[in-house]
A tleap script that builds the chain and sets N, CA, C and O, in Angstrom:
source leaprc.protein.ff14SB
mol = sequence {
  NMET PRO GLU GLN PRO CYS PRO PHE CYS GLU
  ILE VAL ALA GLY ARG ALA PRO ALA LYS ILE
  VAL GLU GLU TRP PRO GLU ALA MET ALA ILE
  VAL PRO LEU ASN PRO VAL VAL GLU GLY HIE
  LEU LEU VAL ILE PRO ARG GLU HIE VAL PRO
  ASP PHE VAL ALA TYR PRO LYS VAL SER ALA
  ALA THR MET LEU CYS ALA ALA GLU LEU VAL
  ALA GLY MET GLY SER TYR ASN LEU ILE THR
  SER LYS GLY ARG PRO ALA THR GLN SER VAL
  PHE HIE LEU HIE LEU HIE LEU VAL PRO ARG
  ALA GLU ASN ASP GLY LEU ALA LEU PRO TRP
  TYR SER GLY ARG SER LYS ALA ALA CSER
}
set mol.1.N position { 0.873 -1.149 -0.008 }
set mol.1.CA position { -0.017 -0.015 0.019 }
set mol.1.C position { 0.912 1.250 0.006 }
set mol.1.O position { 1.818 1.346 0.834 }
set mol.2.N position { 0.693 2.189 -0.907 }
set mol.2.CA position { 1.534 3.390 -0.987 }
set mol.2.C position { 1.323 4.254 0.269 }
set mol.2.O position { 0.244 4.295 0.860 }
set mol.3.N position { 2.445 4.957 0.649 }
set mol.3.CA position { 2.315 5.841 1.804 }
set mol.3.C position { 1.499 7.084 1.437 }
set mol.3.O position { 1.568 7.544 0.298 }
set mol.4.N position { 0.763 7.612 2.338 }
set mol.4.CA position { 0.069 8.856 2.128 }
set mol.4.C position { 1.049 10.019 2.162 }
set mol.4.O position { 2.010 10.005 2.930 }
set mol.5.N position { 0.808 11.010 1.340 }
set mol.5.CA position { 1.686 12.179 1.423 }
set mol.5.C position { 1.495 12.907 2.757 }
set mol.5.O position { 0.417 12.884 3.351 }
set mol.6.N position { 2.549 13.538 3.196 }
set mol.6.CA position { 2.528 14.271 4.423 }
set mol.6.C position { 1.618 15.503 4.219 }
set mol.6.O position { 1.919 16.335 3.363 }
set mol.7.N position { 0.498 15.644 4.993 }
set mol.7.CA position { -0.321 16.821 4.749 }
set mol.7.C position { 0.357 18.191 4.965 }
set mol.7.O position { -0.011 19.158 4.297 }
set mol.8.N position { 1.292 18.290 5.838 }
set mol.8.CA position { 1.985 19.556 6.036 }
set mol.8.C position { 2.946 19.779 4.921 }
set mol.8.O position { 3.070 20.915 4.462 }
set mol.9.N position { 3.625 18.797 4.458 }
set mol.9.CA position { 4.530 18.970 3.287 }
set mol.9.C position { 3.697 19.373 2.026 }
set mol.9.O position { 4.195 20.100 1.166 }
set mol.10.N position { 2.440 18.897 1.929 }
set mol.10.CA position { 1.618 19.303 0.829 }
set mol.10.C position { 1.229 20.743 0.933 }
set mol.10.O position { 1.197 21.448 -0.076 }
set mol.11.N position { 0.925 21.213 2.152 }
set mol.11.CA position { 0.624 22.627 2.350 }
set mol.11.C position { 1.835 23.511 2.032 }
set mol.11.O position { 1.706 24.527 1.349 }
set mol.12.N position { 3.005 23.120 2.530 }
set mol.12.CA position { 4.265 23.902 2.256 }
set mol.12.C position { 4.482 24.022 0.787 }
set mol.12.O position { 4.841 25.088 0.287 }
set mol.13.N position { 4.258 22.895 0.058 }
set mol.13.CA position { 4.504 22.865 -1.395 }
set mol.13.C position { 3.426 23.559 -2.206 }
set mol.13.O position { 3.548 23.704 -3.423 }
set mol.14.N position { 2.351 23.995 -1.517 }
set mol.14.CA position { 1.299 24.649 -2.208 }
set mol.14.C position { 0.312 23.713 -2.926 }
set mol.14.O position { -0.503 24.142 -3.743 }
set mol.15.N position { 0.419 22.411 -2.587 }
set mol.15.CA position { -0.543 21.466 -3.193 }
set mol.15.C position { -1.775 21.141 -2.432 }
set mol.15.O position { -2.660 20.426 -2.903 }
set mol.16.N position { -1.825 21.715 -1.164 }
set mol.16.CA position { -3.030 21.503 -0.327 }
set mol.16.C position { -3.350 22.857 0.255 }
set mol.16.O position { -2.457 23.649 0.555 }
set mol.17.N position { -4.677 23.124 0.415 }
set mol.17.CA position { -5.113 24.428 0.934 }
set mol.17.C position { -4.783 24.579 2.398 }
set mol.17.O position { -4.757 23.600 3.145 }
set mol.18.N position { -4.537 25.784 2.800 }
set mol.18.CA position { -4.436 26.119 4.201 }
set mol.18.C position { -4.629 27.678 4.366 }
set mol.18.O position { -4.292 28.453 3.470 }
set mol.19.N position { -5.152 28.072 5.479 }
set mol.19.CA position { -5.182 29.466 5.837 }
set mol.19.C position { -3.850 29.849 6.465 }
set mol.19.O position { -3.629 29.546 7.638 }
set mol.20.N position { -2.965 30.496 5.738 }
set mol.20.CA position { -1.647 30.848 6.205 }
set mol.20.C position { -1.780 32.237 6.900 }
set mol.20.O position { -2.321 33.207 6.369 }
set mol.21.N position { -1.244 32.228 8.108 }
set mol.21.CA position { -1.305 33.463 8.962 }
set mol.21.C position { 0.003 34.235 8.866 }
set mol.21.O position { -0.012 35.465 8.822 }
set mol.22.N position { 1.111 33.552 8.834 }
set mol.22.CA position { 2.393 34.161 8.817 }
set mol.22.C position { 3.363 33.224 8.109 }
set mol.22.O position { 3.179 32.008 8.149 }
set mol.23.N position { 4.398 33.766 7.457 }
set mol.23.CA position { 5.408 32.938 6.811 }
set mol.23.C position { 6.824 33.497 7.123 }
set mol.23.O position { 7.038 34.707 7.209 }
set mol.24.N position { 7.757 32.566 7.284 }
set mol.24.CA position { 9.141 32.872 7.452 }
set mol.24.C position { 9.904 31.933 6.467 }
set mol.24.O position { 9.340 31.014 5.873 }
set mol.25.N position { 11.231 32.233 6.336 }
set mol.25.CA position { 11.954 31.348 5.340 }
set mol.25.C position { 11.954 29.879 5.807 }
set mol.25.O position { 11.979 28.972 4.975 }
set mol.26.N position { 11.928 29.639 7.131 }
set mol.26.CA position { 12.079 28.323 7.636 }
set mol.26.C position { 10.747 27.672 8.097 }
set mol.26.O position { 10.706 26.476 8.386 }
set mol.27.N position { 9.680 28.465 8.160 }
set mol.27.CA position { 8.399 27.919 8.798 }
set mol.27.C position { 7.202 28.722 8.262 }
set mol.27.O position { 7.348 29.711 7.542 }
set mol.28.N position { 6.033 28.251 8.645 }
set mol.28.CA position { 4.792 28.989 8.400 }
set mol.28.C position { 3.831 28.726 9.476 }
set mol.28.O position { 3.872 27.665 10.099 }
set mol.29.N position { 2.967 29.644 9.724 }
set mol.29.CA position { 1.877 29.489 10.725 }
set mol.29.C position { 0.550 29.396 9.977 }
set mol.29.O position { 0.261 30.212 9.102 }
set mol.30.N position { -0.261 28.382 10.334 }
set mol.30.CA position { -1.532 28.124 9.681 }
set mol.30.C position { -2.593 27.911 10.731 }
set mol.30.O position { -2.303 27.604 11.887 }
set mol.31.N position { -3.818 28.078 10.310 }
set mol.31.CA position { -4.948 27.780 11.138 }
set mol.31.C position { -5.242 26.289 10.975 }
set mol.31.O position { -5.400 25.816 9.850 }
set mol.32.N position { -5.321 25.529 12.101 }
set mol.32.CA position { -5.663 24.083 11.950 }
set mol.32.C position { -7.053 23.812 11.449 }
set mol.32.O position { -7.926 24.674 11.550 }
set mol.33.N position { -7.284 22.612 10.899 }
set mol.33.CA position { -8.642 22.258 10.371 }
set mol.33.C position { -9.702 22.359 11.483 }
set mol.33.O position { -10.827 22.799 11.247 }
set mol.34.N position { -9.337 21.963 12.635 }
set mol.34.CA position { -10.285 21.953 13.768 }
set mol.34.C position { -9.698 22.698 14.965 }
set mol.34.O position { -9.286 22.057 15.932 }
set mol.35.N position { -9.648 23.985 14.932 }
set mol.35.CA position { -9.102 24.739 16.068 }
set mol.35.C position { -9.887 24.478 17.356 }
set mol.35.O position { -11.115 24.395 17.336 }
set mol.36.N position { -9.164 24.348 18.481 }
set mol.36.CA position { -9.803 24.074 19.750 }
set mol.36.C position { -10.408 25.357 20.357 }
set mol.36.O position { -11.351 25.294 21.145 }
set mol.37.N position { -9.852 26.514 19.975 }
set mol.37.CA position { -10.393 27.801 20.443 }
set mol.37.C position { -10.079 28.803 19.345 }
set mol.37.O position { -9.218 28.538 18.506 }
set mol.38.N position { -10.730 29.909 19.326 }
set mol.38.CA position { -10.446 30.985 18.347 }
set mol.38.C position { -8.985 31.431 18.588 }
set mol.38.O position { -8.566 31.671 19.720 }
set mol.39.N position { -8.237 31.530 17.485 }
set mol.39.CA position { -6.832 31.978 17.580 }
set mol.39.C position { -5.839 30.806 17.606 }
set mol.39.O position { -4.630 31.022 17.533 }
set mol.40.N position { -6.360 29.523 17.715 }
set mol.40.CA position { -5.493 28.368 17.747 }
set mol.40.C position { -4.655 28.334 16.350 }
set mol.40.O position { -5.254 28.407 15.277 }
set mol.41.N position { -3.395 28.232 16.413 }
set mol.41.CA position { -2.538 28.134 15.207 }
set mol.41.C position { -1.584 27.004 15.290 }
set mol.41.O position { -1.305 26.515 16.384 }
set mol.42.N position { -1.057 26.553 14.155 }
set mol.42.CA position { -0.041 25.585 14.085 }
set mol.42.C position { 1.229 26.283 13.370 }
set mol.42.O position { 1.094 26.939 12.337 }
set mol.43.N position { 2.388 26.100 13.963 }
set mol.43.CA position { 3.581 26.531 13.330 }
set mol.43.C position { 4.332 25.314 12.772 }
set mol.43.O position { 4.688 24.415 13.535 }
set mol.44.N position { 4.561 25.272 11.548 }
set mol.44.CA position { 5.186 24.052 10.952 }
set mol.44.C position { 6.504 24.428 10.197 }
set mol.44.O position { 6.554 25.475 9.552 }
set mol.45.N position { 7.517 23.623 10.270 }
set mol.45.CA position { 8.716 23.896 9.489 }
set mol.45.C position { 8.481 23.578 8.052 }
set mol.45.O position { 7.698 22.676 7.751 }
set mol.46.N position { 9.126 24.280 7.133 }
set mol.46.CA position { 9.030 23.962 5.719 }
set mol.46.C position { 9.718 22.632 5.409 }
set mol.46.O position { 9.305 21.920 4.493 }
set mol.47.N position { 10.783 22.288 6.179 }
set mol.47.CA position { 11.469 21.069 5.957 }
set mol.47.C position { 10.715 19.869 6.673 }
set mol.47.O position { 10.243 20.039 7.797 }
set mol.48.N position { 10.615 18.754 6.065 }
set mol.48.CA position { 9.917 17.657 6.730 }
set mol.48.C position { 10.768 17.094 7.862 }
set mol.48.O position { 11.848 16.544 7.647 }
set mol.49.N position { 10.237 17.252 9.083 }
set mol.49.CA position { 10.845 16.801 10.260 }
set mol.49.C position { 9.819 16.052 11.079 }
set mol.49.O position { 8.834 16.664 11.492 }
set mol.50.N position { 9.986 14.761 11.342 }
set mol.50.CA position { 8.931 14.014 11.924 }
set mol.50.C position { 8.489 14.416 13.315 }
set mol.50.O position { 7.317 14.233 13.644 }
set mol.51.N position { 9.374 14.961 14.159 }
set mol.51.CA position { 8.999 15.417 15.516 }
set mol.51.C position { 10.125 16.322 16.007 }
set mol.51.O position { 11.110 16.581 15.316 }
set mol.52.N position { 9.918 16.797 17.267 }
set mol.52.CA position { 10.831 17.830 17.778 }
set mol.52.C position { 12.241 17.321 18.150 }
set mol.52.O position { 13.146 18.117 18.404 }
set mol.53.N position { 12.410 16.021 18.179 }
set mol.53.CA position { 13.821 15.583 18.514 }
set mol.53.C position { 14.555 15.107 17.305 }
set mol.53.O position { 15.758 14.863 17.402 }
set mol.54.N position { 13.912 14.953 16.150 }
set mol.54.CA position { 14.583 14.489 14.932 }
set mol.54.C position { 15.676 15.349 14.499 }
set mol.54.O position { 16.774 14.861 14.229 }
set mol.55.N position { 15.446 16.600 14.415 }
set mol.55.CA position { 16.368 17.584 13.909 }
set mol.55.C position { 16.294 18.866 14.840 }
set mol.55.O position { 15.582 19.825 14.546 }
set mol.56.N position { 17.043 18.820 15.930 }
set mol.56.CA position { 16.904 19.933 16.959 }
set mol.56.C position { 17.072 21.332 16.334 }
set mol.56.O position { 16.401 22.255 16.794 }
set mol.57.N position { 17.904 21.541 15.342 }
set mol.57.CA position { 18.066 22.864 14.853 }
set mol.57.C position { 16.796 23.404 14.145 }
set mol.57.O position { 16.437 24.576 14.258 }
set mol.58.N position { 16.140 22.473 13.408 }
set mol.58.CA position { 14.872 22.831 12.789 }
set mol.58.C position { 13.830 23.098 13.830 }
set mol.58.O position { 13.056 24.049 13.722 }
set mol.59.N position { 13.804 22.258 14.844 }
set mol.59.CA position { 12.825 22.408 15.944 }
set mol.59.C position { 13.087 23.815 16.607 }
set mol.59.O position { 12.138 24.549 16.884 }
set mol.60.N position { 14.344 24.162 16.846 }
set mol.60.CA position { 14.601 25.442 17.514 }
set mol.60.C position { 14.212 26.632 16.661 }
set mol.60.O position { 13.682 27.625 17.158 }
set mol.61.N position { 14.481 26.519 15.367 }
set mol.61.CA position { 14.123 27.618 14.450 }
set mol.61.C position { 12.606 27.756 14.362 }
set mol.61.O position { 12.094 28.870 14.255 }
set mol.62.N position { 11.886 26.641 14.407 }
set mol.62.CA position { 10.431 26.702 14.414 }
set mol.62.C position { 9.871 27.247 15.694 }
set mol.62.O position { 8.875 27.971 15.676 }
set mol.63.N position { 10.479 26.923 16.793 }
set mol.63.CA position { 10.115 27.491 18.098 }
set mol.63.C position { 10.374 28.967 18.116 }
set mol.63.O position { 9.591 29.713 18.704 }
set mol.64.N position { 11.415 29.416 17.512 }
set mol.64.CA position { 11.702 30.922 17.450 }
set mol.64.C position { 10.609 31.628 16.720 }
set mol.64.O position { 10.124 32.670 17.160 }
set mol.65.N position { 10.210 31.061 15.590 }
set mol.65.CA position { 9.077 31.661 14.844 }
set mol.65.C position { 7.810 31.696 15.694 }
set mol.65.O position { 7.116 32.712 15.723 }
set mol.66.N position { 7.509 30.631 16.365 }
set mol.66.CA position { 6.298 30.571 17.174 }
set mol.66.C position { 6.407 31.649 18.300 }
set mol.66.O position { 5.429 32.349 18.561 }
set mol.67.N position { 7.525 31.780 18.933 }
set mol.67.CA position { 7.733 32.769 20.028 }
set mol.67.C position { 7.519 34.164 19.463 }
set mol.67.O position { 6.810 34.967 20.070 }
set mol.68.N position { 8.100 34.463 18.347 }
set mol.68.CA position { 8.060 35.756 17.741 }
set mol.68.C position { 6.585 36.092 17.410 }
set mol.68.O position { 6.141 37.220 17.623 }
set mol.69.N position { 5.837 35.102 16.890 }
set mol.69.CA position { 4.465 35.303 16.538 }
set mol.69.C position { 3.564 35.726 17.644 }
set mol.69.O position { 2.732 36.617 17.475 }
set mol.70.N position { 3.720 35.090 18.794 }
set mol.70.CA position { 2.773 35.443 19.866 }
set mol.70.C position { 3.362 36.308 20.995 }
set mol.70.O position { 2.708 36.509 22.019 }
set mol.71.N position { 4.565 36.810 20.821 }
set mol.71.CA position { 5.148 37.737 21.708 }
set mol.71.C position { 4.175 38.875 21.981 }
set mol.71.O position { 3.666 39.486 21.041 }
set mol.72.N position { 3.902 39.178 23.278 }
set mol.72.CA position { 3.079 40.286 23.618 }
set mol.72.C position { 1.602 40.057 23.345 }
set mol.72.O position { 0.824 41.010 23.389 }
set mol.73.N position { 1.193 38.841 23.067 }
set mol.73.CA position { -0.209 38.607 22.731 }
set mol.73.C position { -1.003 37.927 23.901 }
set mol.73.O position { -2.073 37.371 23.653 }
set mol.74.N position { -0.522 37.962 25.100 }
set mol.74.CA position { -1.291 37.322 26.202 }
set mol.74.C position { -0.871 35.890 26.475 }
set mol.74.O position { 0.227 35.491 26.090 }
set mol.75.N position { -1.693 35.132 27.109 }
set mol.75.CA position { -1.333 33.802 27.582 }
set mol.75.C position { -1.561 32.745 26.432 }
set mol.75.O position { -2.556 32.797 25.709 }
set mol.76.N position { -0.646 31.848 26.315 }
set mol.76.CA position { -0.637 30.843 25.283 }
set mol.76.C position { -0.096 29.545 25.853 }
set mol.76.O position { 0.768 29.554 26.730 }
set mol.77.N position { -0.609 28.427 25.350 }
set mol.77.CA position { 0.056 27.096 25.524 }
set mol.77.C position { 0.785 26.841 24.187 }
set mol.77.O position { 0.250 27.125 23.115 }
set mol.78.N position { 1.974 26.317 24.270 }
set mol.78.CA position { 2.699 25.840 23.154 }
set mol.78.C position { 2.823 24.326 23.299 }
set mol.78.O position { 3.482 23.860 24.229 }
set mol.79.N position { 2.249 23.591 22.464 }
set mol.79.CA position { 2.145 22.143 22.618 }
set mol.79.C position { 2.695 21.413 21.373 }
set mol.79.O position { 2.372 21.755 20.236 }
set mol.80.N position { 3.495 20.446 21.621 }
set mol.80.CA position { 3.952 19.524 20.516 }
set mol.80.C position { 4.002 18.127 21.063 }
set mol.80.O position { 4.005 17.919 22.276 }
set mol.81.N position { 4.041 17.165 20.162 }
set mol.81.CA position { 4.056 15.744 20.664 }
set mol.81.C position { 5.109 14.944 19.825 }
set mol.81.O position { 5.491 15.317 18.716 }
set mol.82.N position { 5.532 13.835 20.443 }
set mol.82.CA position { 6.490 12.946 19.761 }
set mol.82.C position { 5.925 11.547 19.947 }
set mol.82.O position { 6.013 11.004 21.049 }
set mol.83.N position { 5.357 10.952 18.930 }
set mol.83.CA position { 4.864 9.591 18.980 }
set mol.83.C position { 3.386 9.480 19.191 }
set mol.83.O position { 2.804 10.343 19.848 }
set mol.84.N position { 2.753 8.475 18.674 }
set mol.84.CA position { 1.374 8.237 18.745 }
set mol.84.C position { 0.841 8.181 20.196 }
set mol.84.O position { -0.218 8.749 20.464 }
set mol.85.N position { 1.561 7.495 21.166 }
set mol.85.CA position { 1.082 7.482 22.530 }
set mol.85.C position { 1.023 8.857 23.177 }
set mol.85.O position { 0.280 9.066 24.135 }
set mol.86.N position { 1.822 9.810 22.642 }
set mol.86.CA position { 1.814 11.125 23.127 }
set mol.86.C position { 0.824 12.069 22.314 }
set mol.86.O position { 0.893 13.297 22.372 }
set mol.87.N position { -0.035 11.420 21.608 }
set mol.87.CA position { -1.141 12.089 20.878 }
set mol.87.C position { -0.640 12.664 19.491 }
set mol.87.O position { -1.370 13.429 18.862 }
set mol.88.N position { 0.506 12.326 19.054 }
set mol.88.CA position { 0.929 12.817 17.693 }
set mol.88.C position { 0.156 12.114 16.610 }
set mol.88.O position { 0.168 10.886 16.524 }
set mol.89.N position { -0.499 12.867 15.804 }
set mol.89.CA position { -1.301 12.238 14.713 }
set mol.89.C position { -0.822 12.517 13.324 }
set mol.89.O position { -1.113 11.786 12.377 }
set mol.90.N position { -0.061 13.619 13.216 }
set mol.90.CA position { 0.630 13.980 11.911 }
set mol.90.C position { 2.127 13.965 12.210 }
set mol.90.O position { 2.601 14.687 13.087 }
set mol.91.N position { 2.849 13.154 11.489 }
set mol.91.CA position { 4.299 12.913 11.765 }
set mol.91.C position { 5.122 13.921 10.963 }
set mol.91.O position { 5.992 13.536 10.182 }
set mol.92.N position { 4.858 15.158 11.150 }
set mol.92.CA position { 5.607 16.309 10.682 }
set mol.92.C position { 5.575 17.268 11.839 }
set mol.92.O position { 4.489 17.592 12.319 }
set mol.93.N position { 6.713 17.743 12.318 }
set mol.93.CA position { 6.770 18.587 13.506 }
set mol.93.C position { 5.730 19.745 13.309 }
set mol.93.O position { 5.704 20.390 12.261 }
set mol.94.N position { 4.908 19.976 14.311 }
set mol.94.CA position { 4.024 21.084 14.366 }
set mol.94.C position { 3.826 21.522 15.814 }
set mol.94.O position { 3.670 20.712 16.728 }
set mol.95.N position { 3.839 22.842 15.973 }
set mol.95.CA position { 3.699 23.453 17.262 }
set mol.95.C position { 2.313 24.056 17.296 }
set mol.95.O position { 1.956 24.899 16.473 }
set mol.96.N position { 1.513 23.588 18.302 }
set mol.96.CA position { 0.201 24.243 18.528 }
set mol.96.C position { 0.395 25.429 19.402 }
set mol.96.O position { 1.014 25.352 20.464 }
set mol.97.N position { -0.140 26.540 18.948 }
set mol.97.CA position { -0.239 27.741 19.765 }
set mol.97.C position { -1.658 27.945 20.110 }
set mol.97.O position { -2.499 28.178 19.242 }
set mol.98.N position { -1.948 27.857 21.422 }
set mol.98.CA position { -3.391 27.860 21.865 }
set mol.98.C position { -3.526 29.012 22.861 }
set mol.98.O position { -2.965 28.970 23.955 }
set mol.99.N position { -4.303 30.074 22.452 }
set mol.99.CA position { -4.515 31.153 23.316 }
set mol.99.C position { -5.366 30.742 24.505 }
set mol.99.O position { -6.295 29.946 24.362 }
set mol.100.N position { -5.052 31.282 25.684 }
set mol.100.CA position { -5.745 30.896 26.870 }
set mol.100.C position { -6.315 32.126 27.592 }
set mol.100.O position { -5.796 33.237 27.480 }
set mol.101.N position { -7.387 31.885 28.326 }
set mol.101.CA position { -8.005 32.905 29.119 }
set mol.101.C position { -8.392 32.283 30.468 }
set mol.101.O position { -8.687 31.089 30.519 }
set mol.102.N position { -8.399 33.038 31.530 }
set mol.102.CA position { -8.821 32.591 32.840 }
set mol.102.C position { -10.161 31.920 32.745 }
set mol.102.O position { -11.106 32.466 32.175 }
set mol.103.N position { -10.245 30.677 33.333 }
set mol.103.CA position { -11.507 29.904 33.343 }
set mol.103.C position { -12.108 29.615 31.944 }
set mol.103.O position { -13.328 29.576 31.784 }
set mol.104.N position { -11.227 29.413 30.936 }
set mol.104.CA position { -11.714 29.134 29.608 }
set mol.104.C position { -12.260 27.686 29.433 }
set mol.104.O position { -12.883 27.350 28.426 }
set mol.105.N position { -11.993 26.861 30.457 }
set mol.105.CA position { -12.581 25.469 30.408 }
set mol.105.C position { -11.806 24.507 29.585 }
set mol.105.O position { -12.192 23.341 29.493 }
set mol.106.N position { -10.717 24.931 28.971 }
set mol.106.CA position { -9.894 24.050 28.114 }
set mol.106.C position { -8.909 23.338 29.007 }
set mol.106.O position { -7.986 23.951 29.543 }
set mol.107.N position { -9.110 22.017 29.169 }
set mol.107.CA position { -8.191 21.235 30.024 }
set mol.107.C position { -7.102 20.603 29.141 }
set mol.107.O position { -7.351 20.129 28.033 }
set mol.108.N position { -5.922 20.625 29.681 }
set mol.108.CA position { -4.832 19.870 29.055 }
set mol.108.C position { -4.924 18.377 29.456 }
set mol.108.O position { -5.559 18.043 30.457 }
set mol.109.N position { -4.292 17.496 28.677 }
set mol.109.CA position { -4.461 16.081 28.971 }
set mol.109.C position { -4.029 15.697 30.356 }
set mol.109.O position { -4.636 14.807 30.951 }
set mol.110.N position { -3.018 16.319 30.898 }
set mol.110.CA position { -2.513 15.939 32.195 }
set mol.110.C position { -3.084 16.710 33.356 }
set mol.110.O position { -2.696 16.497 34.505 }
set mol.111.N position { -4.018 17.621 33.057 }
set mol.111.CA position { -4.697 18.381 34.130 }
set mol.111.C position { -6.198 18.341 33.910 }
set mol.111.O position { -6.711 18.840 32.909 }
set mol.112.N position { -6.866 17.756 34.836 }
set mol.112.CA position { -8.330 17.619 34.718 }
set mol.112.C position { -9.038 18.628 35.628 }
set mol.112.O position { -10.263 18.750 35.595 }
set mol.113.N position { -8.260 19.345 36.438 }
set mol.113.CA position { -8.925 20.218 37.417 }
set mol.113.C position { -9.187 19.524 38.767 }
set mol.113.O position { -9.629 20.143 39.735 }
set mol.114.N position { -8.903 18.245 38.784 }
set mol.114.CA position { -9.073 17.496 40.079 }
set mol.114.C position { -7.909 17.702 40.949 }
set mol.114.O position { -6.781 17.840 40.476 }
set mol.115.N position { -8.162 17.728 42.250 }
set mol.115.CA position { -7.110 17.709 43.265 }
set mol.115.C position { -6.425 16.397 43.347 }
set mol.115.O position { -7.072 15.372 43.133 }
set mol.116.N position { -5.150 16.352 43.644 }
set mol.116.CA position { -4.473 15.098 43.861 }
set mol.116.C position { -4.974 14.462 45.132 }
set mol.116.O position { -5.204 15.155 46.123 }
set mol.117.N position { -5.149 13.144 45.122 }
set mol.117.CA position { -5.480 12.439 46.345 }
set mol.117.C position { -4.367 12.457 47.316 }
set mol.117.O position { -3.205 12.351 46.923 }
set mol.118.N position { -4.667 12.588 48.568 }
set mol.118.CA position { -3.652 12.574 49.610 }
set mol.118.C position { -2.998 11.207 49.663 }
set mol.118.O position { -3.683 10.190 49.554 }
set mol.119.N position { -1.710 11.169 49.824 }
set mol.119.CA position { -0.977 9.835 49.856 }
set mol.119.C position { -0.657 9.404 51.219 }
set mol.119.O position { -0.064 8.343 51.407 }
savepdb mol mol.pdb
quit
């Protein structure tokens, strides 16, 4: 069975549609297909890198772009994953930038709002 093309490589190459918010020589910021909140963005490197440990220099350059993009814009989560058990579903490095607000109700996977049980 032939491998599916990488959806982010297809966007970078201009063969797939995306709402591009910002572009740099090494990366681009796009609106995800299913944003979790208004303002949710993905920053992806132009080079195919499977995850944040594969090519640390590309990961660092992508992180710099993400930091520059949201500098001075309030509270954000920056989330990335490595591997399917860590919820990675597209195997091309992508940084989720998720704007946050007090009591927005958006829970991260490791925080449910519950108190830890006393040991």
